[in-house]
Backbone as CSV, one residue per row, in Angstrom:
resi,resn,N_x,N_y,N_z,CA_x,CA_y,CA_z,C_x,C_y,C_z
1,UNK,-7.071,-6.310,44.957,-7.011,-5.784,43.655,-8.545,-7.133,43.143
2,UNK,-8.506,-8.372,43.453,-8.809,-9.636,42.894,-8.642,-10.100,41.422
3,UNK,-7.676,-9.468,41.091,-6.783,-10.233,39.815,-5.412,-10.534,40.142
4,UNK,-5.126,-11.510,39.191,-3.424,-12.578,39.809,-2.746,-10.829,38.720
5,UNK,-1.742,-11.293,39.198,-0.666,-10.465,37.908,-0.677,-10.690,36.674
6,UNK,-0.738,-11.976,35.922,-0.871,-12.186,34.952,-2.138,-11.695,34.093
7,UNK,-3.346,-11.847,34.575,-4.369,-10.934,34.125,-4.249,-9.765,34.463
8,UNK,-3.736,-9.253,35.246,-3.621,-7.509,35.436,-2.686,-7.127,34.280
9,UNK,-1.532,-7.443,34.085,-0.550,-7.318,33.089,-1.377,-7.658,31.869
10,UNK,-2.387,-8.292,31.395,-2.990,-8.990,29.781,-3.587,-7.654,29.522
11,UNK,-4.472,-7.160,31.101,-5.756,-6.103,30.631,-4.542,-4.860,30.184
12,UNK,-3.693,-5.093,31.213,-3.320,-2.982,31.041,-2.784,-2.861,29.726
13,UNK,-1.864,-4.289,29.093,-1.261,-3.719,28.226,-2.095,-3.702,26.845
14,UNK,-3.560,-4.357,26.666,-4.237,-4.371,25.807,-5.053,-2.869,25.919
15,UNK,-5.193,-2.437,27.578,-5.813,-1.098,27.351,-4.449,-0.037,26.710
16,UNK,-3.366,-0.308,26.929,-2.467,0.607,26.235,-2.805,0.708,24.655
17,UNK,-2.908,-0.834,24.429,-3.023,-1.034,22.677,-4.246,-0.157,22.528
18,UNK,-4.830,-0.273,23.107,-6.509,0.628,22.477,-5.907,2.175,22.825
19,UNK,-5.445,2.319,23.070,-5.202,3.572,23.649,-3.974,4.325,22.432
20,UNK,-3.302,3.272,21.910,-2.711,4.000,21.029,-3.782,4.246,19.316
21,UNK,-4.388,2.514,19.488,-5.178,2.708,18.126,-6.227,3.919,18.163
22,UNK,-6.274,4.600,19.612,-7.268,5.325,19.347,-6.557,6.727,19.055
23,UNK,-5.469,6.671,19.220,-4.442,7.763,18.865,-4.210,8.133,17.184
24,UNK,-3.882,6.794,16.950,-3.228,6.731,15.520,-3.869,5.316,14.617
25,UNK,-4.711,5.622,14.092,-5.436,4.684,13.439,-4.886,4.201,12.308
26,UNK,-3.644,4.634,12.028,-3.179,4.098,10.812,-1.996,3.355,11.074
27,UNK,-1.682,2.938,12.544,-0.590,2.092,12.602,-1.238,0.349,12.608
28,UNK,-0.179,0.016,12.429,-0.401,-1.617,12.039,-0.418,-2.451,13.485
29,UNK,-1.490,-3.643,12.813,-1.397,-4.367,14.634,0.068,-4.533,14.938
30,UNK,0.862,-5.175,13.873,1.956,-5.680,14.258,3.311,-4.730,15.494
31,UNK,2.555,-3.368,14.647,3.473,-2.431,15.184,2.559,-2.076,16.874
32,UNK,1.385,-2.096,16.970,0.906,-1.902,18.012,1.141,-3.068,19.109
33,UNK,1.179,-4.057,18.635,1.700,-5.385,19.755,2.591,-5.236,20.102
34,UNK,3.660,-4.336,19.641,5.196,-4.383,19.698,5.178,-3.543,20.837
35,UNK,4.405,-2.512,20.358,4.433,-1.550,21.496,4.026,-1.806,22.649
36,UNK,2.951,-2.443,22.742,2.890,-3.034,24.042,3.272,-4.219,24.934
37,UNK,4.270,-5.099,24.162,5.187,-5.958,24.891,4.697,-7.068,24.283
38,UNK,3.779,-7.719,23.047,3.834,-8.964,22.367,4.718,-9.008,21.242
39,UNK,5.810,-9.844,21.262,6.759,-10.146,20.377,5.655,-10.905,19.239
40,UNK,4.878,-11.634,19.354,3.998,-12.318,17.998,2.778,-11.298,18.296
41,UNK,2.457,-10.817,16.644,1.007,-9.901,16.559,-0.379,-11.244,16.494
42,UNK,0.158,-12.371,16.355,-0.872,-13.467,16.184,-1.289,-14.029,17.558
43,UNK,-0.937,-13.677,18.491,-0.752,-13.472,20.012,-1.486,-12.846,20.379
44,UNK,-1.045,-11.876,19.814,-1.232,-10.238,20.782,-3.404,-10.287,20.261
45,UNK,-3.401,-10.670,18.817,-4.543,-10.658,18.513,-5.482,-11.812,19.209
46,UNK,-5.427,-12.712,19.524,-5.867,-13.795,20.119,-6.137,-13.207,21.533
47,UNK,-5.119,-12.967,22.193,-5.264,-12.054,23.613,-6.437,-10.912,23.422
48,UNK,-5.898,-9.697,22.302,-7.168,-8.701,22.429,-8.580,-9.090,22.434
49,UNK,-8.462,-10.072,21.628,-9.886,-11.308,21.479,-10.784,-11.482,22.613
50,UNK,-9.857,-12.162,23.573,-10.420,-12.783,24.401,-10.805,-11.496,25.820
51,UNK,-9.760,-10.632,25.507,-10.154,-9.132,26.959,-11.710,-8.510,26.383
52,UNK,-11.446,-8.367,24.540,-12.731,-7.375,24.310,-13.449,-8.188,23.227
53,UNK,-13.280,-9.326,23.206,-14.524,-9.882,22.305,-14.378,-9.814,20.701
54,UNK,-13.576,-9.066,20.471,-13.225,-8.436,19.389,-11.893,-8.526,18.167
55,UNK,-11.862,-8.880,17.399,-10.121,-8.389,16.548,-9.989,-6.888,17.270
56,UNK,-8.154,-7.021,16.938,-7.916,-5.594,17.104,-8.655,-4.479,15.540
57,UNK,-8.569,-5.128,14.604,-8.970,-4.750,13.354,-10.765,-4.366,13.006
58,UNK,-11.550,-5.349,14.120,-12.716,-5.035,14.185,-12.535,-3.785,15.315
59,UNK,-11.931,-3.530,16.284,-11.889,-3.092,17.103,-12.002,-1.290,16.576
60,UNK,-10.716,-1.001,15.823,-9.980,-0.031,14.851,-11.457,0.096,13.987
61,UNK,-12.107,-0.557,13.232,-13.661,-0.169,12.804,-14.602,0.620,13.590
62,UNK,-14.749,-0.225,14.655,-16.006,0.186,15.389,-15.436,1.792,15.848
63,UNK,-14.333,1.641,16.322,-14.096,3.212,16.582,-14.307,4.161,16.135
64,UNK,-13.609,4.208,14.360,-13.677,4.704,13.309,-15.391,5.224,13.264
65,UNK,-16.320,4.201,13.175,-17.525,4.391,13.258,-18.735,5.364,14.536
66,UNK,-17.326,4.921,15.975,-17.997,5.780,17.038,-19.021,4.615,17.957
67,UNK,-18.443,3.615,17.538,-19.429,2.443,18.162,-18.504,2.207,19.447
68,UNK,-17.500,2.350,19.702,-16.640,1.689,20.667,-16.119,2.618,21.779
69,UNK,-16.537,1.814,22.776,-16.064,2.554,24.072,-14.688,2.765,24.258
70,UNK,-14.472,3.865,25.407,-13.087,4.156,25.632,-12.199,3.408,26.294
71,UNK,-10.814,3.283,26.303,-10.223,2.329,26.862,-10.179,2.336,28.537
72,UNK,-10.433,2.784,28.772,-10.690,3.042,30.113,-11.684,2.326,30.888
73,UNK,-12.457,1.987,30.346,-14.031,1.262,30.219,-13.574,-0.196,30.828
74,UNK,-12.472,-0.443,30.123,-11.740,-2.111,30.210,-11.656,-2.796,31.666
């Protein structure tokens, strides 16, 4: 695969978070974080930014505007 387990798991969780946010834009960030296995929403936001280059709320806003790629493109 070329990716260590920790990075694979991190990317998988963020991909799942993106799918959740795409399905239900009304979910709170802490709800998404908890649903994908992060107990700390602040840490989730930091990891999300590292993986996608933007905050979860910024991602959702761009998703609503139709500017965001699909979660499968991560």
